[in-house]
Backbone as a chain_set.jsonl record, in Angstrom:
{"seq": "LRIQNRELNRKLYALIQYLDEQSQKAFLSKESHVKESYERSVVIVTGLIVSAIILLIISYLIIQRDIREKEKNRKRLEDTIKQNISLLEMRKNIILTISHDIRAPLNVIGGSAELAMDTRDKKRRDNHLNNIKIVCRHITHLLNNLLDVYRLNEAKEILAYELTSMVHGKEEAEKAQNAARALFSGNAMDTEHM", "coords": {"N": [[82.658, 2.657, 131.146], [85.126, 3.685, 131.889], [86.028, 4.417, 129.361], [84.299, 6.217, 128.766], [84.724, 8.004, 130.609], [87.235, 9.009, 129.92], [86.576, 9.937, 127.539], [84.792, 12.076, 128.141], [86.713, 13.44, 129.86], [88.431, 14.139, 127.973], [86.933, 15.911, 126.316], [86.292, 17.918, 127.869], [88.657, 18.797, 128.664], [89.228, 19.809, 126.0], [87.182, 21.746, 125.855], [87.867, 23.442, 128.239], [90.432, 24.186, 126.967], [89.546, 25.568, 124.715], [88.106, 27.364, 126.045], [89.921, 28.838, 127.239], [91.47, 29.692, 125.436], [89.779, 31.501, 124.145], [89.494, 33.249, 126.267], [91.84, 34.196, 126.347], [92.076, 35.423, 123.98], [90.083, 37.435, 124.466], [91.1, 39.004, 126.481], [93.579, 39.965, 125.485], [92.363, 41.173, 123.196], [91.085, 43.355, 124.545], [93.059, 44.529, 126.007], [94.642, 45.521, 123.92], [92.665, 47.358, 123.24], [92.525, 48.952, 125.377], [94.967, 49.975, 125.234], [95.28, 51.3, 122.959], [92.915, 53.054, 123.332], [94.293, 54.563, 125.402], [96.557, 55.597, 124.178], [95.189, 57.24, 122.315], [93.898, 59.101, 124.16], [96.283, 60.205, 125.211], [96.981, 61.681, 122.916], [94.947, 63.181, 122.534], [94.982, 64.566, 124.933], [97.529, 65.747, 124.794], [97.214, 67.268, 122.669], [95.206, 69.031, 123.405], [96.577, 70.261, 125.648], [98.622, 71.679, 124.013], [97.22, 73.241, 122.42], [96.108, 74.982, 124.248], [98.283, 76.13, 125.355], [99.357, 77.494, 123.183], [96.96, 79.225, 122.585], [97.141, 80.685, 125.055], [99.822, 82.004, 124.609], [98.741, 83.489, 122.154], [97.06, 85.037, 123.547], [98.51, 86.279, 125.18], [100.249, 87.815, 123.435], [98.28, 89.355, 122.19], [97.186, 90.767, 124.437], [99.667, 92.39, 125.287], [100.034, 93.548, 122.865], [97.897, 95.421, 122.984], [98.48, 96.759, 125.438], [100.832, 98.175, 124.499], [99.304, 99.663, 122.788], [97.744, 101.212, 123.935], [99.714, 102.743, 125.767], [101.043, 104.058, 123.898], [98.809, 105.549, 122.691], [98.225, 107.088, 125.046], [100.596, 108.237, 125.66], [100.478, 109.99, 123.203], [98.083, 111.535, 123.693], [99.228, 113.027, 126.059], [101.023, 114.451, 124.621], [99.568, 115.855, 122.797], [97.864, 117.13, 124.644], [100.02, 118.863, 125.84], [100.576, 120.308, 123.486], [98.112, 121.513, 123.361], [98.196, 123.271, 125.621], [100.308, 124.942, 124.982], [99.422, 126.138, 122.601], [97.119, 127.532, 123.722], [98.596, 129.294, 125.435], [100.117, 130.662, 123.275], [97.912, 131.705, 122.127], [96.882, 133.439, 124.117], [98.977, 135.298, 124.058], [99.195, 136.166, 121.127], [96.352, 137.52, 121.35], [96.993, 139.523, 123.2], [99.121, 140.592, 121.738], [97.828, 141.542, 119.39], [95.771, 143.1, 120.348], [97.518, 145.147, 121.301], [98.457, 146.024, 119.047], [96.581, 146.947, 117.533], [95.289, 148.957, 119.016], [97.467, 150.869, 119.344], [97.737, 151.993, 116.466], [95.336, 152.906, 116.32], [95.223, 155.066, 118.346], [97.017, 156.555, 117.085], [95.533, 157.22, 114.661], [93.308, 158.59, 116.155], [94.818, 160.819, 117.143], [95.771, 162.131, 115.101], [93.813, 162.832, 113.861], [92.358, 164.642, 115.467], [94.514, 166.729, 115.314], [94.348, 167.324, 112.606], [91.844, 168.245, 112.725], [92.347, 170.847, 114.153], [94.304, 171.941, 112.66], [94.713, 174.462, 110.481], [96.631, 174.766, 108.214], [96.828, 173.652, 105.017], [99.007, 171.957, 104.17], [100.076, 170.846, 106.451], [97.722, 169.521, 107.542], [96.756, 167.894, 105.383], [99.085, 166.221, 105.689], [98.613, 164.928, 108.275], [96.095, 163.706, 107.668], [96.98, 162.13, 105.495], [98.729, 160.285, 107.443], [96.597, 159.182, 108.854], [95.286, 157.8, 106.859], [97.553, 155.985, 106.243], [97.912, 154.572, 108.586], [95.118, 153.357, 108.697], [95.277, 151.601, 106.709], [97.387, 149.666, 107.689], [96.055, 148.993, 109.861], [93.677, 147.54, 108.728], [95.087, 145.612, 107.104], [96.235, 144.182, 109.204], [93.809, 143.142, 110.366], [92.965, 141.756, 108.298], [94.952, 139.719, 107.992], [94.412, 138.412, 110.447], [91.879, 137.487, 109.937], [92.621, 135.579, 108.171], [94.072, 133.641, 109.7], [92.077, 132.758, 111.326], [90.354, 131.698, 109.219], [92.065, 129.519, 108.318], [92.265, 128.067, 110.836], [89.762, 127.279, 111.251], [89.381, 125.716, 108.874], [91.52, 123.725, 109.469], [90.115, 122.511, 111.78], [87.841, 121.438, 110.517], [89.236, 119.434, 108.828], [90.756, 118.041, 110.869], [88.425, 116.954, 112.112], [87.117, 115.688, 109.985], [89.176, 113.453, 109.372], [89.547, 112.245, 111.975], [86.915, 111.465, 112.04], [86.788, 109.357, 109.853], [88.889, 107.605, 110.737], [88.66, 106.874, 113.393], [85.615, 106.92, 113.492], [82.377, 108.544, 113.589], [81.313, 109.365, 116.155], [83.426, 109.344, 117.93], [84.913, 111.369, 116.603], [83.047, 113.691, 117.076], [83.198, 113.813, 119.782], [86.051, 114.52, 120.113], [85.954, 116.938, 118.739], [84.37, 118.467, 120.274], [85.622, 118.321, 122.669], [87.978, 119.853, 122.169], [86.635, 122.265, 121.404], [85.765, 123.056, 123.851], [88.291, 123.165, 125.238], [89.714, 125.183, 123.76], [87.949, 127.37, 124.181], [88.14, 127.845, 126.772], [87.028, 126.241, 128.696], [88.448, 124.165, 129.833], [88.063, 122.506, 131.979], [85.726, 121.403, 131.859], [86.366, 119.14, 129.646], [87.714, 117.168, 131.146], [85.667, 115.911, 132.151], [84.343, 114.68, 130.366]], "CA": [[82.752, 3.656, 131.955], [86.396, 4.439, 131.776], [86.277, 4.92, 128.264], [83.157, 7.276, 128.479], [85.421, 9.053, 131.376], [88.26, 9.444, 129.113], [86.205, 10.798, 126.441], [84.401, 13.228, 128.711], [87.845, 14.396, 130.16], [89.094, 14.864, 126.735], [86.037, 16.738, 125.663], [86.436, 18.782, 128.994], [90.084, 19.243, 128.361], [89.444, 20.571, 124.872], [86.465, 22.734, 126.258], [88.878, 24.159, 128.791], [91.456, 24.884, 126.257], [88.949, 26.329, 123.98], [87.63, 28.585, 126.91], [91.274, 29.569, 127.757], [92.033, 30.419, 124.209], [88.756, 32.311, 124.02], [89.642, 34.392, 127.282], [93.313, 34.94, 126.291], [91.836, 36.477, 123.071], [89.405, 38.617, 124.905], [92.07, 39.763, 127.151], [94.382, 40.403, 124.642], [91.63, 42.343, 122.548], [90.85, 44.355, 125.675], [94.405, 45.148, 126.539], [94.816, 46.245, 122.738], [91.791, 48.374, 123.009], [92.91, 49.807, 126.282], [96.166, 50.549, 124.962], [94.727, 52.399, 122.064], [92.428, 54.231, 124.182], [95.397, 55.332, 126.171], [97.274, 56.445, 123.208], [94.279, 58.312, 121.753], [94.023, 60.181, 125.122], [97.553, 61.012, 125.321], [97.113, 62.331, 121.899], [94.07, 64.391, 122.822], [95.515, 65.604, 125.961], [98.489, 66.434, 124.289], [96.527, 68.18, 121.557], [94.466, 70.083, 124.243], [97.904, 71.176, 126.351], [99.41, 72.35, 123.284], [95.992, 74.319, 122.063], [95.937, 75.843, 125.592], [99.512, 76.956, 125.358], [99.068, 78.43, 121.909], [95.853, 80.173, 122.947], [97.706, 81.427, 126.041], [100.625, 82.595, 123.931], [98.114, 84.218, 121.263], [96.319, 85.975, 124.457], [99.66, 87.268, 125.907], [100.647, 88.763, 122.454], [97.391, 90.271, 121.963], [97.293, 91.903, 125.706], [100.783, 92.983, 125.104], [99.821, 94.909, 121.779], [96.94, 96.352, 123.37], [98.995, 97.61, 126.45], [101.476, 98.776, 123.937], [98.807, 100.816, 121.937], [97.334, 102.116, 124.975], [100.732, 103.664, 126.195], [101.189, 104.834, 122.585], [97.648, 106.632, 122.898], [98.579, 107.988, 126.415], [101.688, 109.474, 125.154], [99.876, 110.828, 122.11], [97.312, 112.423, 124.462], [99.925, 113.695, 126.744], [101.641, 115.28, 123.565], [98.278, 116.69, 122.504], [97.767, 118.29, 125.887], [101.09, 119.881, 125.804], [100.583, 121.308, 122.46], [96.899, 122.386, 123.606], [98.519, 124.335, 126.342], [101.295, 125.883, 124.338], [98.601, 126.773, 121.886], [96.621, 128.463, 124.429], [99.552, 130.397, 125.887], [100.1, 131.436, 122.066], [96.843, 132.355, 121.687], [96.996, 134.664, 124.804], [99.905, 136.118, 123.541], [98.409, 136.641, 119.843], [95.468, 138.448, 121.705], [97.709, 140.747, 123.584], [99.89, 141.437, 120.744], [96.739, 142.175, 118.426], [95.103, 144.17, 120.909], [98.352, 146.334, 121.386], [98.984, 146.565, 117.55], [95.307, 147.615, 117.031], [95.24, 149.989, 119.908], [98.438, 151.905, 118.865], [97.393, 152.455, 115.413], [93.932, 153.716, 116.628], [95.563, 156.336, 119.17], [97.676, 157.665, 116.024], [94.333, 157.805, 113.992], [92.619, 159.662, 116.863], [95.681, 161.887, 117.681], [96.004, 162.769, 113.896], [92.293, 163.318, 113.341], [92.305, 165.808, 116.242], [95.58, 167.626, 114.843], [94.055, 167.599, 111.605], [90.727, 169.309, 112.851], [92.783, 171.916, 114.854], [95.254, 172.801, 111.783], [94.313, 175.46, 109.154], [97.585, 174.817, 107.229], [96.249, 172.533, 104.362], [99.929, 170.826, 104.082], [100.076, 169.967, 107.626], [96.314, 168.921, 107.459], [97.032, 166.733, 104.515], [100.032, 165.176, 106.298], [97.829, 164.196, 109.245], [95.126, 162.795, 107.124], [97.738, 160.728, 105.091], [99.169, 159.349, 108.546], [95.229, 158.28, 109.284], [95.084, 156.938, 105.803], [98.438, 154.781, 105.992], [97.502, 153.551, 109.757], [93.977, 152.81, 108.623], [95.69, 150.553, 105.888], [98.045, 148.924, 108.448], [95.145, 148.21, 110.812], [93.08, 146.677, 107.726], [96.166, 144.642, 106.935], [96.391, 143.094, 110.444], [92.562, 142.461, 110.363], [93.003, 140.636, 107.14], [95.816, 138.619, 108.49], [93.711, 138.009, 111.643], [90.666, 136.8, 109.486], [93.078, 134.551, 107.69], [94.389, 132.795, 110.665], [90.874, 132.427, 111.66], [89.934, 130.704, 108.283], [92.997, 128.599, 108.441], [92.074, 127.267, 112.013], [88.438, 126.593, 110.825], [89.765, 124.603, 107.722], [92.055, 122.802, 110.084], [89.319, 122.165, 112.563], [87.123, 120.516, 109.614], [89.932, 118.618, 108.637], [90.874, 117.077, 111.854], [87.11, 116.169, 112.37], [86.895, 114.678, 109.009], [90.21, 112.528, 109.65], [89.076, 111.425, 113.264], [85.694, 110.373, 111.816], [87.457, 108.544, 108.986], [89.777, 106.612, 111.312], [87.81, 106.211, 114.617], [84.202, 106.923, 113.665], [81.996, 109.8, 113.667], [81.147, 109.527, 117.569], [84.961, 109.815, 118.53], [85.084, 112.643, 116.179], [82.498, 114.446, 117.739], [83.956, 113.939, 121.28], [87.27, 115.367, 120.207], [85.707, 118.535, 118.515], [83.65, 119.055, 121.508], [86.695, 118.607, 123.727], [88.785, 120.993, 121.524], [86.024, 123.608, 121.583], [85.842, 123.468, 125.243], [89.542, 123.552, 125.588], [90.139, 126.594, 123.494], [87.138, 128.5, 124.649], [88.636, 128.157, 128.242], [86.526, 125.56, 129.519], [89.348, 123.0, 129.844], [87.846, 121.761, 133.006], [84.606, 120.496, 131.107], [86.761, 117.85, 128.838], [88.31, 116.379, 131.933], [84.427, 115.135, 132.956], [83.804, 114.027, 129.243]], "C": [[84.062, 4.537, 131.674], [86.518, 4.973, 130.425], [85.275, 6.306, 128.024], [84.115, 8.626, 129.396], [86.641, 9.718, 130.489], [87.77, 10.293, 128.091], [85.493, 12.099, 127.034], [85.596, 14.106, 129.24], [88.519, 15.031, 129.004], [88.326, 15.852, 126.214], [86.168, 18.268, 126.738], [87.576, 19.649, 128.984], [90.089, 20.179, 127.324], [88.427, 21.878, 125.132], [87.232, 23.873, 127.131], [89.807, 24.948, 128.085], [90.919, 25.688, 125.278], [88.509, 27.662, 124.635], [88.82, 29.493, 127.133], [91.668, 30.267, 126.757], [91.09, 31.704, 123.9], [89.034, 33.599, 124.949], [90.963, 35.091, 127.127], [92.788, 36.037, 125.096], [91.097, 37.528, 123.408], [90.321, 39.481, 125.646], [92.756, 40.485, 126.512], [93.629, 41.81, 123.484], [91.454, 43.496, 123.379], [92.008, 45.202, 126.006], [94.768, 45.866, 125.217], [93.986, 47.447, 122.826], [92.053, 49.451, 123.968], [94.018, 50.672, 126.014], [95.93, 51.607, 123.87], [94.044, 53.448, 122.501], [93.244, 55.021, 124.831], [96.116, 56.167, 125.173], [96.523, 57.58, 122.718], [94.087, 59.447, 122.926], [95.155, 60.763, 125.415], [97.642, 61.88, 124.123], [96.189, 63.586, 121.97], [94.383, 65.183, 123.87], [96.523, 66.579, 125.518], [98.15, 67.676, 123.305], [95.891, 69.462, 122.487], [95.529, 70.873, 124.991], [98.415, 72.21, 125.246], [98.352, 73.562, 122.525], [96.194, 75.22, 123.059], [97.252, 76.632, 125.56], [99.634, 77.986, 124.135], [98.016, 79.623, 122.186], [96.417, 81.166, 124.101], [98.863, 82.476, 125.219], [99.841, 83.851, 123.016], [97.529, 85.38, 122.22], [97.286, 87.137, 124.885], [99.899, 88.216, 124.712], [99.327, 89.815, 122.21], [97.041, 91.404, 123.297], [98.459, 92.79, 125.566], [100.903, 94.051, 123.858], [98.857, 95.767, 122.279], [97.493, 97.526, 124.609], [100.008, 98.614, 125.64], [100.876, 100.248, 123.078], [98.12, 101.759, 122.881], [98.285, 103.055, 125.452], [100.964, 104.604, 124.973], [100.209, 106.013, 122.603], [97.805, 107.562, 123.972], [99.407, 108.876, 125.963], [101.164, 110.28, 123.893], [98.978, 111.912, 122.647], [98.108, 113.344, 125.222], [100.455, 114.829, 125.67], [100.517, 116.47, 123.239], [98.058, 117.887, 123.62], [98.592, 119.284, 126.166], [100.871, 120.696, 124.735], [99.353, 122.116, 122.761], [97.454, 123.508, 124.408], [99.379, 125.27, 125.802], [100.343, 126.623, 123.542], [97.469, 127.682, 122.584], [97.426, 129.551, 124.896], [99.859, 131.14, 124.418], [98.81, 132.184, 121.497], [96.601, 133.883, 122.606], [97.847, 135.685, 124.737], [99.475, 136.774, 122.297], [97.436, 137.828, 120.291], [96.2, 139.722, 122.071], [98.349, 141.485, 122.514], [98.859, 142.167, 119.724], [96.196, 143.43, 118.861], [96.064, 145.704, 121.091], [98.73, 146.967, 119.803], [97.802, 147.178, 116.774], [95.349, 148.875, 117.775], [96.387, 151.43, 119.559], [98.158, 152.96, 117.547], [95.986, 153.616, 115.653], [94.243, 155.042, 117.399], [96.165, 157.288, 118.004], [96.526, 158.052, 115.024], [93.484, 158.97, 114.618], [93.617, 161.082, 117.004], [95.588, 162.927, 116.116], [94.955, 163.457, 113.602], [92.125, 164.657, 114.115], [93.222, 167.015, 115.828], [95.095, 168.215, 113.605], [92.79, 168.606, 111.539], [91.321, 170.678, 113.297], [93.778, 172.75, 113.723], [94.374, 173.192, 110.608], [95.239, 175.235, 108.025], [97.25, 173.447, 106.528], [97.726, 171.543, 104.19], [99.956, 170.296, 105.194], [98.856, 169.047, 107.699], [96.331, 167.439, 106.737], [98.081, 165.662, 105.047], [99.367, 164.442, 107.29], [96.694, 163.25, 108.777], [95.985, 161.599, 106.359], [98.082, 159.754, 106.189], [97.76, 158.512, 108.705], [95.342, 157.451, 108.169], [96.217, 155.481, 106.026], [98.158, 153.987, 107.54], [96.186, 153.123, 109.37], [94.435, 151.179, 107.618], [96.64, 149.416, 106.545], [96.889, 148.21, 109.336], [94.149, 147.011, 109.895], [94.089, 145.5, 107.395], [96.376, 143.441, 108.196], [95.211, 142.482, 110.757], [92.476, 141.399, 109.508], [93.618, 139.421, 107.636], [94.968, 137.739, 109.617], [92.566, 137.161, 111.157], [91.233, 135.703, 108.812], [93.513, 133.24, 108.406], [92.936, 132.176, 111.069], [90.256, 131.301, 110.625], [90.709, 129.503, 108.499], [92.624, 127.732, 109.704], [90.6, 126.59, 111.833], [88.649, 125.392, 109.613], [90.329, 123.569, 108.554], [91.3, 122.125, 111.263], [88.477, 120.938, 111.809], [87.922, 119.483, 109.211], [90.213, 117.64, 109.424], [89.507, 116.125, 111.979], [86.888, 114.947, 111.356], [87.871, 113.114, 109.145], [89.87, 111.84, 110.806], [87.842, 110.605, 112.665], [86.137, 109.227, 110.875], [87.972, 107.282, 109.837], [89.16, 105.975, 112.74], [86.189, 106.443, 114.659], [83.753, 108.49, 114.079], [81.912, 110.301, 115.136], [82.373, 110.109, 118.263], [85.371, 111.268, 117.972], [84.443, 113.92, 116.748], [82.828, 114.875, 119.31], [85.011, 114.807, 121.053], [87.03, 116.65, 119.565], [85.099, 118.991, 119.625], [84.696, 119.452, 122.541], [87.62, 120.008, 123.264], [87.953, 122.248, 121.843], [86.189, 124.038, 122.755], [87.08, 123.871, 125.768], [89.89, 125.144, 125.053], [88.931, 127.641, 123.67], [87.183, 128.824, 126.186], [87.924, 127.323, 129.087], [87.291, 124.064, 129.566], [88.864, 121.987, 131.006], [86.556, 120.65, 132.65], [85.179, 119.131, 130.408], [87.229, 116.822, 129.813], [87.046, 115.418, 132.238], [83.732, 114.442, 131.505], [84.129, 112.405, 129.266]], "O": [[84.088, 5.721, 131.338], [87.135, 6.032, 130.313], [85.519, 7.219, 127.235], [84.205, 9.8, 129.038], [86.845, 10.932, 130.489], [88.403, 11.288, 127.74], [85.622, 13.15, 126.407], [85.553, 15.33, 129.115], [89.046, 16.143, 128.997], [88.921, 16.747, 125.613], [86.13, 19.426, 126.322], [87.588, 20.86, 129.207], [90.725, 21.228, 127.434], [88.773, 22.971, 124.684], [87.217, 25.052, 126.78], [90.055, 26.119, 128.374], [91.658, 26.573, 124.847], [88.502, 28.758, 124.075], [88.72, 30.718, 127.2], [92.186, 31.37, 126.933], [91.556, 32.763, 123.48], [88.864, 34.752, 124.551], [91.24, 36.203, 127.576], [93.004, 37.246, 125.189], [91.285, 38.587, 122.809], [90.298, 40.69, 125.418], [92.736, 41.691, 126.762], [94.105, 42.888, 123.13], [91.676, 44.61, 122.906], [91.926, 46.407, 126.244], [95.272, 46.971, 125.419], [94.487, 48.531, 122.526], [91.909, 50.637, 123.669], [94.107, 51.834, 126.41], [96.423, 52.729, 123.981], [94.349, 54.608, 122.223], [92.976, 56.221, 124.878], [96.251, 57.377, 125.358], [97.003, 58.712, 122.662], [94.127, 60.634, 122.602], [95.104, 61.892, 125.904], [98.377, 62.862, 124.233], [96.502, 64.718, 121.599], [94.133, 66.388, 123.846], [96.518, 67.795, 125.712], [98.724, 68.763, 123.241], [96.106, 70.65, 122.247], [95.429, 72.1, 124.995], [98.6, 73.397, 125.517], [98.79, 74.648, 122.146], [96.487, 76.362, 122.702], [97.187, 77.845, 125.761], [99.989, 79.157, 124.263], [98.295, 80.808, 122.0], [96.142, 82.365, 124.045], [98.685, 83.693, 125.27], [100.233, 85.013, 123.119], [97.492, 86.538, 121.802], [97.094, 88.351, 124.954], [99.762, 89.418, 124.939], [99.521, 91.022, 122.065], [96.719, 92.583, 123.149], [98.251, 93.992, 125.73], [101.605, 95.062, 123.821], [98.985, 96.956, 121.988], [97.129, 98.695, 124.731], [100.064, 99.783, 126.022], [101.435, 101.31, 122.805], [97.956, 102.951, 122.618], [97.879, 104.206, 125.61], [101.059, 105.822, 125.12], [100.567, 107.19, 122.55], [97.536, 108.754, 123.821], [99.156, 110.074, 125.835], [101.668, 111.395, 123.757], [99.032, 113.054, 122.191], [97.773, 114.525, 125.128], [100.284, 116.022, 125.92], [100.643, 117.682, 123.415], [98.078, 119.111, 123.491], [98.237, 120.373, 126.619], [100.959, 121.902, 124.965], [99.387, 123.318, 122.497], [97.262, 124.656, 124.005], [99.228, 126.446, 126.133], [100.364, 127.839, 123.734], [96.956, 128.565, 121.897], [97.005, 130.702, 124.784], [99.82, 132.368, 124.49], [98.772, 133.045, 120.618], [96.295, 134.989, 122.159], [97.633, 136.798, 125.218], [99.367, 137.999, 122.356], [97.566, 138.946, 119.793], [96.093, 140.775, 121.443], [98.223, 142.696, 122.33], [99.106, 143.299, 119.308], [96.096, 144.479, 118.224], [95.658, 146.866, 121.055], [99.164, 148.086, 119.528], [97.899, 147.761, 115.694], [95.451, 149.905, 117.108], [96.111, 152.629, 119.552], [98.275, 154.185, 117.512], [95.808, 154.762, 115.239], [93.589, 156.05, 117.131], [95.914, 158.491, 117.928], [96.558, 159.192, 114.56], [93.056, 159.959, 114.024], [93.152, 162.221, 116.965], [95.39, 164.141, 116.083], [95.031, 164.589, 113.124], [91.795, 165.679, 113.514], [92.809, 168.168, 115.955], [95.294, 169.41, 113.386], [92.627, 169.488, 110.697], [90.79, 171.676, 112.81], [94.006, 173.954, 113.839], [93.577, 172.503, 109.97], [94.812, 175.454, 106.892], [97.316, 172.363, 107.106], [97.518, 170.334, 104.077], [99.859, 169.069, 105.145], [99.026, 167.847, 107.912], [96.072, 166.325, 107.192], [97.947, 164.452, 104.867], [99.511, 163.222, 107.222], [96.396, 162.212, 109.369], [95.768, 160.401, 106.536], [97.83, 158.558, 106.04], [97.794, 157.282, 108.684], [95.511, 156.26, 108.433], [95.866, 154.302, 105.991], [98.22, 152.758, 107.542], [96.048, 152.054, 109.964], [94.015, 150.039, 107.817], [96.682, 148.314, 105.999], [96.853, 146.987, 109.471], [93.937, 145.866, 110.294], [93.632, 144.361, 107.496], [96.596, 142.233, 108.1], [95.255, 141.404, 111.351], [92.02, 140.298, 109.814], [93.054, 138.33, 107.723], [94.928, 136.509, 109.585], [92.235, 136.184, 111.828], [90.493, 134.722, 108.741], [93.4, 132.1, 107.954], [92.848, 130.948, 111.071], [89.767, 130.243, 111.018], [90.123, 128.477, 108.846], [92.716, 126.521, 109.5], [90.366, 125.46, 112.262], [88.045, 124.32, 109.604], [89.772, 122.473, 108.495], [91.859, 121.144, 111.755], [88.394, 119.793, 112.254], [87.324, 118.407, 109.199], [90.064, 116.474, 109.06], [89.499, 114.895, 111.953], [86.616, 113.771, 111.602], [87.405, 111.979, 109.046], [89.891, 110.619, 110.65], [87.736, 109.382, 112.75], [85.787, 108.096, 111.211], [87.544, 106.143, 109.653], [89.217, 104.786, 113.055], [85.543, 106.2, 115.678], [84.426, 109.35, 114.647], [82.324, 111.423, 115.431], [82.373, 111.101, 118.992], [85.971, 112.128, 118.618], [85.051, 114.98, 116.896], [82.72, 115.982, 119.837], [85.031, 115.856, 121.696], [87.861, 117.53, 119.788], [85.411, 120.14, 119.938], [84.736, 120.525, 123.143], [87.842, 120.979, 123.987], [88.457, 123.184, 122.463], [86.652, 125.157, 122.974], [87.141, 124.76, 126.618], [90.244, 126.071, 125.78], [89.099, 128.776, 123.225], [86.549, 129.708, 126.763], [88.081, 127.539, 130.288], [86.705, 123.004, 129.348], [89.214, 120.807, 130.99], [86.439, 119.483, 133.026], [84.543, 118.089, 130.565], [87.194, 115.644, 129.456], [87.274, 114.249, 132.549], [82.71, 113.76, 131.576], [83.729, 111.682, 128.354]]}, "num_chains": 1, "name": "protein.A"}
């Protein structure tokens, strides 16, 4: 019985030792697995944080670029509005000047025609008719210049439309063209509601 007890104790001791080794191996394996998982988690979280920071920086840069672009466009619009106001003022002055430049020669024509009709002296009548001829040429020259300015403005308007269409698209070009027409036709209030 003693021998069997010893044999049994030795087998139990071997079994306990074997189980202890197995549990130690399993514990070490789990510990290394947990450590690897922790290290992977640290790498993943660090990668996510770095990615988030990079995305925030990129977003910040895009927002800043958009803000600068909007500010530049706002300044450009303000400059355009100032130019349009000065162009409207010039237009008013041109109309006043042209109406004066045409009215004065027409008065000369009317006066010379009356004088020519009342004058029987051929030399004086020819002088009055010559004045009428000179003034008519002057008016024709003024009207030709005015027509040239009109054609230049038309060409400039077409060029502006085409350039805006190429850069910003047809819809934006049409909006800009309509706004310019409203502004130059004196309906500046309509452009504010567009």
